[in-house]
C-alpha positions, 0 to 999 in steps of 0.5 A, spaced: 307 106 578 300 109 577 299 116 579 292 114 581 294 109 585 299 113 589 293 118 589 289 113 593 294 111 597 295 118 599 288 120 601 287 113 604 293 115 609 291 122 610 297 124 607 294 130 603 299 135 606 305 131 603 307 131 596 306 125 592 313 121 591 312 121 583 311 129 583 317 134 583 318 138 589 321 144 589 325 148 595 327 155 595 332 157 600 333 164 600 335 167 594 341 163 593 339 156 592 334 151 589 333 144 590 329 140 585 327 133 586 324 128 581 326 132 575 327 129 568 333 133 566 336 139 564 334 142 558 337 149 558 344 151 562 347 158 563 349 162 568 343 167 567 338 161 566 337 154 567 331 150 565 329 143 568 324 138 565 319 136 570 313 131 569 308 136 567 312 142 564 319 145 566 322 149 572 325 155 569 330 159 574 333 166 572 338 170 576 346 171 575 352 166 577 347 160 576 351 153 577 348 146 577 352 144 584 349 137 584 345 133 580 343 125 581 337 121 578 333 124 583 335 131 585 339 137 583 341 143 586 342 150 583 346 155 586 347 163 585 343 169 585 336 167 584 332 172 581 326 168 579 323 161 579 317 160 574 313 154 573 311 152 565 306 147 564 305 143 558 
């Protein structure tokens, strides 16, 4: 689906506060859980650092005891002690 087409639909429907379905959505729950929707895969996995590829770069989660507790084609959940979440653009 064309990104510009989706942007026109969002604008026309006055949904500017809602994320577009093709863009990643990152939700942080306290310091123990990160949910990422619309990811493109995991590029680095360790108990202190997990890198997740997204459409425009990568999301890097750092902490301790990190685990990928759920992963589907659309979303993944990382749990553990989250110290930081960083967005790295291409």
